[in-house]
C-alpha positions as CSV (number, residue, x, y, z in Angstrom):
1,X,104.4,15.5,218.3
2,X,105.8,12.9,217.5
3,X,104.7,10.9,214.1
4,X,104.2,7.5,213.9
5,X,105.6,5.9,210.7
6,X,103.0,5.1,208.1
7,X,103.3,2.5,205.2
8,X,101.7,4.6,202.3
9,X,100.5,3.4,199.5
10,X,102.4,5.9,196.6
11,X,100.6,4.4,193.6
12,X,97.1,5.8,192.4
13,X,95.0,3.0,193.6
14,X,91.3,4.7,194.0
15,X,88.0,3.4,192.9
16,X,87.9,6.5,190.8
17,X,90.1,8.1,187.8
18,X,92.9,10.5,188.4
19,X,92.0,13.7,187.3
20,X,94.6,15.7,184.9
21,X,93.4,19.5,186.2
22,X,94.9,19.1,189.8
23,X,97.9,17.6,192.1
24,X,98.2,15.3,193.9
25,X,100.5,14.3,196.8
26,X,100.5,12.2,200.6
27,X,100.0,13.9,203.8
28,X,100.2,12.9,207.4
29,X,99.2,14.8,210.0
30,X,98.8,13.8,214.2
31,X,95.8,15.0,216.2
32,X,95.9,15.5,219.9
33,X,96.1,11.9,220.5
34,X,99.1,11.1,219.3
35,X,97.3,9.4,216.5
36,X,99.3,9.9,213.1
37,X,96.7,10.3,210.1
38,X,97.2,9.4,206.5
39,X,96.0,12.0,204.0
40,X,95.7,12.5,200.1
41,X,96.4,16.2,199.2
42,X,94.6,17.6,196.1
43,X,95.7,21.1,194.4
44,X,94.2,22.8,191.3
45,X,96.9,22.9,188.7
46,X,99.2,25.8,188.8
47,X,97.1,27.2,191.4
48,X,98.8,30.6,192.9
49,X,98.8,31.8,196.6
50,X,96.7,30.6,199.4
51,X,93.4,28.6,198.5
52,X,90.2,27.7,200.3
53,X,90.5,24.8,201.9
54,X,88.4,21.6,202.6
55,X,88.7,18.6,204.8
56,X,86.8,15.7,203.6
57,X,86.1,12.2,205.6
58,X,83.8,9.3,205.0
59,X,82.0,7.2,205.0
60,X,81.8,5.2,208.4
61,X,83.7,2.3,207.1
62,X,85.1,3.6,204.0
63,X,88.7,4.8,203.3
64,X,89.9,8.3,201.8
65,X,90.3,6.1,198.3
66,X,87.0,5.9,197.8
67,X,83.8,8.6,198.6
68,X,86.1,11.0,200.1
69,X,88.9,11.0,197.4
70,X,86.4,11.5,194.9
71,X,84.6,14.7,196.8
72,X,88.2,16.0,197.6
73,X,89.4,15.5,193.8
74,X,86.4,16.8,192.2
75,X,86.3,20.0,194.4
76,X,90.0,20.4,193.7
77,X,88.8,20.9,190.7
78,X,87.0,23.6,191.0
79,X,89.4,25.5,192.7
80,X,89.9,24.2,196.4
81,X,92.6,23.0,198.2
82,X,91.3,19.6,199.6
83,X,92.2,17.0,202.1
84,X,90.9,13.6,202.1
85,X,91.8,11.4,204.7
86,X,91.3,8.4,207.0
87,X,90.1,8.4,210.3
88,X,92.4,6.5,213.3
89,X,92.3,3.0,213.3
90,X,91.6,2.6,209.9
91,X,93.1,2.5,206.1
92,X,96.4,3.8,206.3
93,X,96.3,5.8,209.4
94,X,97.6,4.7,212.4
95,X,96.3,3.9,216.0
96,X,96.1,0.7,217.8
97,X,93.6,-1.2,218.1
98,X,92.3,-1.5,214.8
99,X,89.2,-1.0,213.5
100,X,87.8,1.3,216.7
101,X,85.5,3.8,216.6
102,X,85.0,6.6,218.7
103,X,82.9,9.9,219.0
104,X,85.6,11.6,220.4
105,X,88.7,10.6,218.8
106,X,87.1,10.9,215.0
107,X,85.5,14.3,215.9
108,X,89.3,15.4,216.9
109,X,90.4,14.0,213.6
110,X,88.2,16.4,211.5
111,X,90.1,19.0,213.5
112,X,93.2,17.5,213.8
113,X,92.8,18.0,209.7
114,X,91.8,21.7,210.5
115,X,94.9,22.0,212.3
116,X,97.1,20.7,209.2
117,X,95.4,23.3,206.8
118,X,95.4,25.7,208.5
119,X,99.3,25.8,208.9
120,X,100.0,24.4,205.6
121,X,101.2,26.9,203.1
122,X,98.7,26.4,200.3
123,X,96.2,27.5,202.4
124,X,94.0,30.0,203.6
125,X,93.4,29.1,207.8
126,X,91.0,31.7,207.3
127,X,88.9,29.8,204.7
128,X,88.6,26.1,205.6
129,X,85.3,23.9,205.4
130,X,84.7,20.1,206.1
131,X,82.6,17.5,204.3
132,X,81.7,14.9,206.1
133,X,79.6,11.5,204.5
134,X,77.5,9.1,205.4
135,X,78.6,8.5,209.6
136,X,81.0,11.2,208.9
137,X,78.3,13.5,208.0
138,X,77.5,13.6,211.8
139,X,80.7,13.5,212.9
140,X,81.5,16.8,210.3
141,X,78.5,18.6,212.4
142,X,79.9,18.1,216.1
143,X,83.5,19.1,214.5
144,X,81.5,22.1,213.5
145,X,79.3,22.9,216.7
146,X,82.9,22.7,218.3
147,X,85.8,24.2,216.2
148,X,85.1,27.8,215.7
149,X,87.7,27.8,213.0
150,X,85.3,26.0,210.4
151,X,83.4,28.3,208.1
152,X,81.7,26.0,206.4
153,X,80.1,22.1,206.7
154,X,78.5,20.0,204.3
155,X,77.2,16.6,205.7
156,X,76.6,14.1,202.9
157,X,74.0,11.4,202.9
158,X,74.4,11.2,207.0
159,X,74.3,9.3,209.7
160,X,73.8,10.3,213.3
161,X,76.1,7.0,214.7
162,X,75.4,7.6,218.2
163,X,71.5,7.7,217.2
164,X,71.5,4.7,215.1
165,X,73.7,2.9,218.2
166,X,71.3,3.4,220.8
167,X,68.2,3.1,219.1
168,X,68.2,1.2,215.9
169,X,67.5,1.6,212.5
170,X,64.3,4.1,212.5
171,X,64.6,4.2,216.0
172,X,63.1,0.6,216.5
173,X,65.5,-0.2,219.5
174,X,65.0,2.6,221.4
175,X,64.2,1.4,224.8
176,X,65.8,1.0,228.0
177,X,65.7,-2.7,227.7
178,X,66.9,-3.3,224.0
179,X,69.9,-0.8,225.5
180,X,70.8,-3.1,228.3
181,X,70.9,-6.0,226.2
182,X,73.5,-4.4,223.5
183,X,75.6,-3.1,226.4
184,X,75.7,-6.7,228.2
185,X,76.6,-7.9,224.9
186,X,79.2,-5.9,224.4
187,X,80.3,-6.0,227.7
188,X,81.0,-10.0,227.3
189,X,82.3,-9.7,223.7
190,X,85.1,-7.6,225.5
191,X,86.0,-10.5,227.5
192,X,85.8,-13.0,224.8
193,X,88.4,-10.5,222.8
194,X,91.1,-10.2,226.3
195,X,90.6,-14.1,225.9
196,X,91.1,-14.5,222.7
197,X,94.0,-12.0,222.5
198,X,92.6,-10.6,219.2
199,X,89.4,-8.3,218.6
200,X,86.2,-10.2,217.0
201,X,85.1,-8.6,213.5
202,X,81.7,-7.6,213.2
203,X,81.6,-8.4,209.0
204,X,81.3,-5.6,206.6
205,X,78.7,-5.7,203.9
206,X,76.7,-8.6,204.0
207,X,78.3,-11.2,200.9
208,X,77.0,-13.6,199.3
209,X,73.4,-11.3,199.3
210,X,70.5,-12.5,200.4
211,X,67.6,-12.8,198.2
212,X,65.3,-10.8,200.7
213,X,67.9,-8.4,201.9
214,X,66.4,-5.2,202.3
215,X,67.2,-2.4,200.0
216,X,69.5,-0.2,201.7
217,X,71.7,-3.8,202.4
218,X,71.1,-4.3,198.4
219,X,72.5,-0.6,198.1
220,X,75.6,-0.9,200.7
221,X,76.3,-4.1,198.7
222,X,76.0,-2.6,195.3
223,X,78.6,0.0,196.1
224,X,80.9,-2.0,198.6
225,X,81.2,-5.2,197.5
226,X,81.1,-4.5,193.6
227,X,83.8,-2.7,191.4
228,X,81.8,0.3,191.5
229,X,83.0,0.9,195.2
230,X,85.4,-2.4,196.5
231,X,88.5,-1.2,198.1
232,X,90.5,-3.7,199.9
233,X,91.4,-1.2,202.8
234,X,87.4,-0.6,203.0
235,X,85.9,-2.4,206.4
236,X,82.7,-2.2,204.6
237,X,84.3,-3.8,201.7
238,X,85.8,-6.5,203.7
239,X,85.9,-7.7,207.7
240,X,83.9,-4.5,208.9
241,X,84.7,-2.8,212.5
242,X,85.1,-5.1,215.5
243,X,82.2,-6.3,217.4
244,X,83.1,-3.9,220.5
245,X,84.0,-1.0,217.8
246,X,81.4,1.9,218.1
247,X,80.1,0.7,222.0
248,X,80.8,4.2,223.3
249,X,78.5,6.0,220.4
250,X,75.8,3.7,222.5
251,X,75.8,6.7,225.2
252,X,77.8,10.0,223.6
253,X,75.5,11.6,221.7
254,X,77.1,13.7,219.1
255,X,74.9,16.5,217.9
256,X,73.3,18.0,221.5
257,X,74.8,21.4,220.7
258,X,74.2,21.9,216.8
259,X,72.0,24.5,216.6
260,X,74.3,26.8,219.0
261,X,76.5,26.3,215.3
262,X,76.9,30.1,214.2
263,X,79.2,28.8,210.5
264,X,77.3,27.8,207.7
265,X,76.2,23.9,207.2
266,X,74.5,22.5,204.3
267,X,72.8,18.5,204.7
268,X,72.3,16.9,202.0
269,X,70.3,13.8,201.4
270,X,68.7,11.6,199.0
271,X,64.8,11.6,199.4
272,X,64.7,7.9,198.7
273,X,67.7,7.2,200.9
274,X,66.7,5.1,204.0
275,X,69.1,7.3,206.5
276,X,67.1,10.4,205.1
277,X,65.6,10.5,208.5
278,X,68.9,11.1,209.9
279,X,69.5,14.7,207.9
280,X,66.1,15.9,208.2
281,X,65.9,15.3,211.7
282,X,69.3,16.7,212.2
283,X,68.4,19.9,210.3
284,X,65.3,20.5,212.4
285,X,67.2,20.2,215.3
286,X,70.0,23.0,214.0
287,X,67.5,25.4,213.4
288,X,65.5,25.0,216.2
289,X,65.5,28.1,218.7
290,X,68.9,28.6,216.9
291,X,69.9,32.6,216.4
292,X,72.1,31.1,213.8
293,X,69.3,29.3,211.3
294,X,69.8,31.9,208.1
295,X,73.1,30.0,207.2
296,X,71.4,26.7,207.7
297,X,70.2,24.6,204.5
298,X,68.4,21.2,203.9
299,X,69.1,20.2,200.5
300,X,66.9,16.8,199.4
301,X,68.0,14.9,195.9
302,X,64.9,13.6,194.3
303,X,64.9,9.6,193.9
304,X,68.8,9.4,195.1
305,X,69.7,6.5,197.5
306,X,72.2,6.4,200.4
307,X,75.2,5.3,198.2
308,X,74.0,7.1,195.2
309,X,75.8,10.0,196.9
310,X,78.7,8.0,197.5
311,X,79.8,8.1,194.0
312,X,77.0,9.7,191.9
313,X,75.2,6.3,191.4
314,X,74.1,6.3,187.6
315,X,72.4,9.4,187.9
316,X,75.0,11.4,188.9
317,X,73.6,12.4,192.4
318,X,76.1,14.8,193.7
319,X,75.2,17.9,193.7
320,X,79.1,19.4,192.8
321,X,77.6,22.7,191.7
322,X,75.3,23.2,194.8
323,X,78.5,22.4,196.9
324,X,80.8,24.9,194.9
325,X,78.2,27.2,195.0
326,X,77.9,26.6,198.9
327,X,81.6,26.6,199.4
328,X,82.5,30.0,197.9
329,X,80.0,31.8,199.2
330,X,81.0,31.0,202.9
331,X,85.0,30.1,202.0
332,X,84.7,34.2,200.3
């Protein structure tokens, strides 16, 4: 497929320091919709032979210079070839209109990353895993249910974006009436956007932070709107997704066949995270009536919030030793 010409930043502009233990390079690849994706490839220094490989993406509304890159670089320090990428329509990746999301296209983004690693001379095509963070945790599980080449999947502090769009937080809007109102508002916004000649942004993380903001909003603010995790290309740090950006998530559940996943899956969540119910329920659904439950695991991190698993917070909350052991075992 013909690649779009992307404008890739060559200098180090990550929210985390560069490691001297790995080699870093830029990469691009094309998904089956013809969208060219931008990525950072991390390899252990002086590594020889074909390596076990991991594709990393997320959080939902973030860029590869934030959490995904941190995970990728750290796992490369531990002996894996890793690829952190920007999904379609965001960051340095291609695709127009900008700041749109799609349960199908974004699942395909993960599969296209697996394509890239399968054909990469540094990777072993029989030892490929994926890591999805936040909303990309749900997308990673969906990809694992579809892509038989994926041997191991880690879903970190995951969201099921289809569930939260259709039912609201904590399923508080789970009614036909509430969904109808959402859909009607989206349809009206589509026409407003066409008349305006541009899509209306939905807004990123609220700024300034209201004094009475819920704790999870404060959690997001502390990461995306401060020096800790702010990045100029991050949707969450700035103008956010388009108002209609997640419209199709309302009626397209992505975890329908998760209990048919044969490969290994590790779901990791902070037990103090507002989103923890997504991880617990995804695990329960995955193992229910499944013939493949033995290689599935739910790990809860005591006291960790949602964004503590973005960058560790101030408590080194990301269980990198566990991730290393998990991928080492299943990418043998």
